[in-house]
C-alpha positions as CSV (number, residue, x, y, z in Angstrom):
1,K,-37.0,22.5,22.2
2,I,-36.3,25.8,20.2
3,L,-33.3,26.4,18.3
4,D,-31.7,28.9,18.8
5,Y,-27.4,28.8,18.0
6,S,-26.0,26.5,15.6
7,V,-22.4,26.4,13.8
8,P,-21.6,24.6,11.9
9,S,-19.0,21.7,12.0
10,T,-18.2,22.6,15.7
11,I,-16.4,20.2,17.9
12,V,-17.7,19.7,21.5
13,I,-16.9,17.3,24.8
14,N,-18.9,16.4,26.9
15,V,-18.1,19.0,30.1
16,N,-17.4,16.7,32.7
17,T,-13.8,16.1,30.2
18,L,-13.2,20.3,31.0
19,Q,-10.6,20.6,33.5
20,T,-9.2,24.3,34.8
21,D,-6.4,25.6,36.4
22,E,-4.8,29.1,37.6
23,N,-4.0,29.2,34.1
24,G,-8.1,29.0,32.7
25,K,-9.8,25.6,31.1
26,F,-8.2,22.8,29.4
27,V,-8.5,18.8,28.9
28,L,-5.9,16.2,28.2
29,V,-5.5,14.9,24.7
30,A,-3.3,11.4,24.1
31,V,-0.6,12.4,21.3
32,K,1.6,10.5,19.5
33,E,5.2,11.4,20.3
34,G,7.8,8.6,19.0
35,D,6.6,5.2,19.8
36,K,4.7,6.3,22.5
37,L,1.2,7.5,23.2
38,I,1.7,10.6,26.1
39,A,-1.1,12.3,27.5
40,R,-0.7,16.4,26.8
41,K,-2.5,19.1,28.1
42,R,-4.6,21.6,25.7
43,K,-5.7,25.2,27.1
44,V,-9.4,25.5,24.7
45,D,-12.0,28.7,25.1
46,V,-14.9,27.6,25.1
47,G,-18.5,28.7,23.8
48,E,-22.7,27.5,24.6
49,L,-23.4,25.0,27.2
50,S,-26.3,22.3,26.1
51,G,-27.0,19.4,28.9
52,D,-24.1,18.1,29.3
53,Q,-22.2,18.8,25.6
54,I,-20.0,22.3,25.2
55,E,-18.6,23.3,22.9
56,I,-15.1,24.0,21.6
57,K,-14.1,27.3,20.0
58,N,-10.1,26.8,20.5
59,G,-7.5,24.4,20.7
60,L,-8.9,21.4,19.6
61,K,-9.3,19.5,16.1
62,A,-10.8,17.1,14.6
63,G,-8.5,14.0,14.8
64,D,-7.2,15.2,18.1
65,Q,-7.5,12.3,20.6
66,L,-9.7,13.5,23.8
67,I,-8.9,11.2,27.1
68,T,-12.4,11.0,28.5
69,E,-11.7,8.4,31.2
70,G,-8.8,8.2,34.3
71,Y,-8.4,12.0,33.1
72,Q,-8.7,13.3,36.5
73,S,-5.6,11.8,37.7
74,I,-3.2,12.1,34.9
75,Y,-1.2,14.6,34.3
76,D,0.6,16.5,31.7
77,G,3.7,14.5,30.0
78,Q,2.2,11.4,31.1
79,L,3.5,8.1,29.6
80,L,-0.2,6.6,28.2
81,T,-0.9,2.4,28.1
82,T,-3.7,1.0,26.6
83,T,-6.1,-2.0,27.2
84,A,-8.5,-3.7,24.4
85,S,-11.6,-4.0,25.8
């Protein structure tokens, strides 16, 4: 492999978690609101794609909890429950 692009401290996600609607690209994140965990749509700007990983230029920050399972059937504002695995 030849390294032709490098960005220190960038955020990358699995491209499968990236979704698109009429307003552009977005992901779903789990946000603590009071004592509840809520799914929130987060608009993102993407950069380079490498394999199954895509660079997120804007919209996510370190510490955000990206929803990576069941995201296809979750909507913005939905109450989330977690299960221990």
